[in-house]
C-alpha positions in Angstrom: 14.5 -21.4 14.3 15.9 -21.1 10.9 15.1 -24.2 8.9 17.3 -23.5 6.1 20.2 -24.2 8.5 18.6 -27.2 10.1 20.6 -30.2 10.7 17.8 -32.3 11.8 15.6 -31.5 8.7 18.8 -32.8 6.6 19.0 -36.1 8.6 15.3 -36.6 8.8 14.2 -35.6 5.6 10.4 -36.1 4.7 10.2 -38.4 7.5 10.5 -35.9 10.3 6.8 -35.2 10.8 6.1 -39.0 11.0 9.1 -39.7 13.4 8.0 -36.6 15.6 4.4 -38.4 15.7 5.8 -41.7 16.5 8.1 -40.3 19.3 5.0 -38.5 20.9 2.9 -41.5 20.8 5.7 -43.8 22.0 5.5 -46.3 19.0 8.5 -48.0 17.8 9.8 -46.7 14.6 12.4 -47.8 11.9 13.3 -45.4 9.0 15.7 -46.2 6.4 18.4 -44.1 4.6 18.7 -40.6 5.7 20.3 -38.8 3.0 21.6 -36.1 5.3 23.9 -38.3 7.3 27.0 -38.0 5.3 30.0 -36.4 7.2 27.6 -35.8 10.2 29.9 -37.7 12.5 32.9 -39.8 11.7 35.6 -41.5 13.7 37.9 -38.2 13.3 35.2 -36.6 15.2 35.2 -39.2 18.0 38.7 -38.8 18.5 38.6 -35.2 18.7 36.1 -35.5 21.7 38.2 -38.2 23.1 41.3 -36.1 23.1 39.4 -33.1 25.1 40.2 -32.6 28.8 38.1 -34.2 31.4 36.5 -36.7 29.0 37.4 -39.8 31.2 34.3 -38.9 33.5 32.3 -39.4 30.4 33.5 -42.7 29.0 32.4 -46.3 29.9 33.0 -49.9 28.4 31.2 -53.0 28.1 31.4 -56.4 26.7 28.6 -59.3 26.8 26.8 -57.6 29.4 29.5 -56.6 31.8 30.7 -53.4 32.6 34.6 -53.2 32.2 36.6 -50.9 34.8 37.8 -48.1 32.7 40.1 -46.5 35.4 43.4 -47.6 33.7 42.4 -45.3 30.7 42.6 -42.0 33.1 45.8 -40.2 32.3 46.4 -39.1 35.9 49.0 -36.5 35.2 47.2 -34.6 32.6 43.9 -32.8 33.8 41.4 -35.8 33.0 42.4 -36.8 29.8 42.5 -40.5 28.8 45.5 -42.6 28.5 45.4 -43.4 24.6 47.5 -46.6 24.3 45.1 -48.0 27.2 42.0 -46.9 25.6 43.1 -48.6 22.5 43.8 -52.2 24.3 40.1 -52.0 25.5 39.0 -51.6 21.9 41.3 -54.2 20.8 39.6 -56.6 23.3 36.4 -56.1 21.4 34.9 -53.8 24.2 32.1 -51.3 23.2 33.0 -47.9 24.0 30.1 -45.4 25.2 30.7 -41.9 25.7 28.1 -39.7 27.4 26.8 -36.3 26.8 28.7 -35.6 23.8 26.5 -32.7 22.9 28.7 -30.8 25.4 32.0 -31.5 23.4 30.9 -31.3 19.5 28.9 -28.4 17.7 26.7 -30.5 15.3 25.6 -32.9 18.0 24.8 -29.9 20.1 22.7 -28.3 17.4 21.0 -31.7 16.7 19.8 -31.7 20.5 18.8 -28.4 20.5 16.8 -29.0 17.4 15.1 -32.1 18.9 14.5 -30.5 22.3 12.6 -27.8 20.2 10.4 -30.5 18.2 9.7 -32.6 21.0 9.5 -30.1 23.8 11.7 -32.2 26.2 15.3 -32.2 27.1 17.6 -34.4 24.7 21.3 -35.4 25.3 23.6 -37.7 23.0 25.7 -40.6 23.6 27.9 -42.3 21.1 28.4 -46.2 20.8 31.5 -47.5 19.1 31.5 -51.4 18.7 34.2 -53.4 17.1 33.3 -56.0 14.4 31.1 -59.0 15.3 31.0 -57.8 19.1 28.0 -56.9 21.5 27.8 -54.9 24.4 24.5 -55.5 26.5 22.1 -58.3 27.0 18.4 -57.8 26.4 17.5 -54.8 28.6 15.2 -51.9 28.9 16.0 -48.1 29.1 14.5 -45.8 31.8 14.2 -43.5 28.8 13.2 -43.0 25.0 15.9 -43.2 22.6 16.4 -42.2 18.9 19.2 -43.9 17.3 21.2 -42.9 14.4 23.6 -45.1 12.6 26.4 -43.1 11.4 29.0 -45.9 10.5 28.8 -49.7 9.5 25.8 -52.0 10.6 24.1 -52.7 13.8 21.6 -55.9 14.3 19.0 -54.9 16.9 16.5 -57.3 18.5 13.4 -55.3 19.7 10.1 -56.1 21.4 7.7 -54.4 19.1 4.8 -56.6 20.1 4.0 -59.6 22.4 5.2 -62.0 20.0 8.8 -61.3 21.1 12.0 -59.7 19.7 11.9 -58.7 16.2 15.2 -58.3 13.9 16.2 -54.9 12.7 19.6 -54.4 10.8 20.4 -50.6 10.7 23.0 -49.5 8.1 24.6 -46.0 7.9 21.8 -43.2 7.5 18.9 -45.5 9.2 17.0 -44.3 12.2 15.4 -46.1 15.0 13.2 -45.1 17.9 12.7 -47.2 20.7 10.2 -46.0 23.6 11.2 -46.5 27.3 10.9 -49.8 28.9 10.9 -51.5 25.6 13.3 -54.7 25.5 16.2 -54.7 23.1 19.8 -55.5 22.7 22.2 -55.1 19.5 25.1 -56.2 18.0 27.9 -55.2 15.5 26.8 -56.7 12.1 29.0 -57.5 9.2 29.7 -54.9 6.8 32.5 -53.0 4.8 34.0 -51.5 8.1 35.5 -53.0 11.1 33.3 -51.3 13.4 29.6 -49.8 14.1 29.1 -46.6 15.4 25.6 -45.0 16.2 24.5 -42.0 18.0 21.9 -42.2 20.9 19.8 -39.3 21.4 18.3 -39.7 25.0 14.9 -37.9 24.8 13.7 -37.1 28.3 9.9 -37.6 28.0 7.8 -37.4 31.0 5.5 -40.1 31.6 2.3 -40.3 33.5 3.9 -42.4 36.2 6.6 -40.1 36.5 4.2 -37.3 37.1 2.2 -39.1 39.7 5.5 -39.9 41.6 6.4 -36.1 41.5 2.9 -34.9 42.3 2.6 -37.3 45.3 5.9 -36.2 46.8 5.0 -32.6 46.0 1.4 -32.4 47.4 0.5 -35.3 49.0 2.8 -35.6 52.3 0.1 -37.6 54.0 0.5 -40.6 51.3 4.3 -41.0 52.2 5.1 -44.4 52.9 2.0 -45.8 51.1 2.0 -47.8 47.8 0.4 -46.2 45.0 -1.7 -48.6 42.7 -2.3 -47.3 39.1 -5.0 -48.7 37.0 -3.5 -47.1 34.0 0.0 -45.7 32.9 -0.7 -43.4 30.1 1.8 -41.7 28.3 2.4 -38.2 28.4 -0.6 -36.2 28.0 -2.0 -32.7 28.6 -4.8 -33.6 29.8 -5.0 -35.7 33.3 -6.5 -39.1 32.4 -9.7 -39.8 34.4 -8.8 -43.0 35.8 -5.4 -41.7 37.1 -7.3 -38.5 38.2 -9.7 -41.0 40.5 -6.7 -42.9 41.6 -5.1 -39.6 42.8 -8.1 -38.4 44.2 -8.3 -41.4 46.5 -4.8 -40.9 47.7 -4.8 -37.0 48.2 -7.1 -34.3 49.3 -4.8 -31.7 47.4 -5.5 -33.0 43.9 -6.2 -30.7 41.2 -5.3 -30.1 37.5 -3.0 -27.2 38.6 -1.0 -28.8 41.1 -0.9 -31.7 38.3 0.8 -29.3 35.7 3.1 -27.7 38.5 4.4 -31.3 38.9 5.0 -31.6 35.2 6.8 -28.5 35.0 8.8 -29.3 38.1 10.0 -32.4 36.2 10.7 -30.5 33.1 12.8 -28.1 35.1 14.8 -31.2 36.4 15.4 -32.2 33.0 16.8 -28.5 31.9 18.9 -28.7 35.0 20.6 -31.9 33.6 20.8 -30.7 29.9 24.0 -28.8 28.4 24.7 -25.3 29.7 24.2 -23.0 26.9 25.5 -19.5 26.3 22.6 -18.3 24.6 24.3 -15.3 22.9 25.6 -13.9 26.3 29.3 -13.4 25.5 28.4 -11.0 22.6 26.0 -9.2 24.9 28.7 -8.7 27.7 31.1 -7.2 25.1 28.3 -4.9 23.9 27.5 -3.9 27.0 31.1 -3.1 28.2 32.0 -1.2 24.9 29.1 0.9 26.1 27.6 2.3 22.6 24.1 1.6 21.5 23.5 -0.8 24.4 21.1 -1.3 27.2 21.6 0.8 30.3 19.7 0.8 33.4 17.7 3.8 32.5 16.6 2.3 29.1 12.9 1.7 28.9 11.8 -1.5 28.1 8.6 -3.7 27.5 7.8 -7.4 26.9 6.6 -8.4 23.8 3.5 -10.8 23.4 5.5 -14.0 22.2 6.4 -14.8 25.6 4.6 -18.0 27.0 6.5 -19.0 30.4 9.9 -19.8 31.7 11.2 -22.9 33.3 14.5 -23.8 34.6 16.6 -23.6 37.9 19.7 -21.9 39.5 22.0 -22.5 36.6 20.0 -21.9 33.4 16.6 -21.0 32.0 14.4 -22.0 29.1 12.0 -19.2 27.7 9.2 -21.2 26.1 7.8 -19.2 23.0 5.3 -20.4 20.6 7.8 -21.8 18.0 11.0 -22.5 20.2 12.6 -22.3 23.3 15.6 -20.0 24.2 18.4 -21.0 26.6 19.7 -18.5 28.8 22.4 -19.2 31.3 21.1 -17.3 34.0 19.1 -18.1 37.1 15.1 -18.4 36.4 14.7 -15.7 39.3 16.6 -13.2 37.4 14.8 -13.7 34.0 11.4 -13.8 35.6 11.9 -10.5 37.2 12.5 -9.0 33.7 9.8 -10.8 31.8 6.9 -10.7 34.5 6.4 -7.1 34.5 3.6 -5.6 32.7 4.1 -2.4 30.7 7.1 -0.3 30.5 10.0 -0.5 33.2 13.5 0.4 33.4 16.2 -2.0 35.3 17.1 0.5 37.8 13.6 0.3 38.9 13.9 -3.3 39.7 15.3 -2.4 43.0 18.5 -4.5 43.5 21.6 -2.7 42.5 23.7 -5.7 43.2 22.0 -7.4 40.3 21.8 -4.9 37.8 24.8 -6.4 35.8 23.0 -9.5 35.6 19.6 -7.9 34.5 21.4 -5.9 31.8 23.3 -8.9 30.2 19.9 -10.8 30.5 17.9 -7.6 28.9 20.4 -7.6 26.0 19.8 -11.5 25.3 16.1 -10.9 25.3 16.1 -7.9 22.9 18.2 -9.4 20.6 15.7 -12.1 20.1 12.8 -10.1 20.1 11.3 -11.1 23.5 12.0 -7.6 25.1 11.7 -4.3 22.9 13.4 -0.9 23.8 10.8 1.8 23.9 12.6 5.1 22.5 9.6 7.3 23.8 6.9 7.2 26.3 4.3 6.6 23.4 6.2 3.3 22.1 
């Protein structure tokens, strides 16, 4: 990824490495005054999102811990748009508006989610919270996922359980960043400032914890354990190696336990996260246009070869991530088709893959992979 155009680098600045370390170690983190926050996301950007078709499915309201029925904001005559007067009445009542999966509707937020995904190696999505002055939404609660909060307007008072001594206060002003690991008790309220509201971005970090892996492992590889409670002596955070005490616990529950199956269960959870994340074109429109134009493009007779920078793929029927050493490439095609191109050793032609009905897909994917340097075109037999 081109660091010179990195939004994440502008926002996190010199704190980037430290924040990455704290997220990976699941430590509550607080950083003041990100310099690159100016004009990142403003009320006019939120209005642009709220004016888009189908947005009704992504919004909810909450006040004082109670979810508010938002059905009156649906414009029933206009393709899932919201009824703006009804929406404004909710805000006027002091309700917090939450807009989910905003990376699907804003270019900057999409780029930030992609960069965070590259940095943390797990899927990331983005929600927006708009809270009128002197209001709060949720009582003290925990989330089932990690969150990275970026305050983009106003101030917000947070109460966070950072140790066993109870909740600690943190005031976030514009530009401040807060990381809260999952299952950490917290709540927040709009704080007095020079604007009449608080707005922050919540980046949902879908880290995989060991308890998730164990549950996935047991459901996948240990059928005989169904219906039996799993007691863990240790709930270690996401690690590459299987913790010894968890391994011992698993071995008492399953005759099929091994490190390979454990890693397969982890990859399966990653694939689930990918399937829930934003659908990406990945350069495919340009590839289709190049193919349809016909000149200087890949054909079924083009000789291709895989480069050495490919690591592995993960994904589902709707999309695939190609994992490289420095980043992941998102491709909006089924993993099965991508794997057929990448798992071939040596040189090959698309026509040799054997299924004429799938050639159009394979040509498009090949164009994307060549463009990104994962496949190369061999001009002669000695390439």
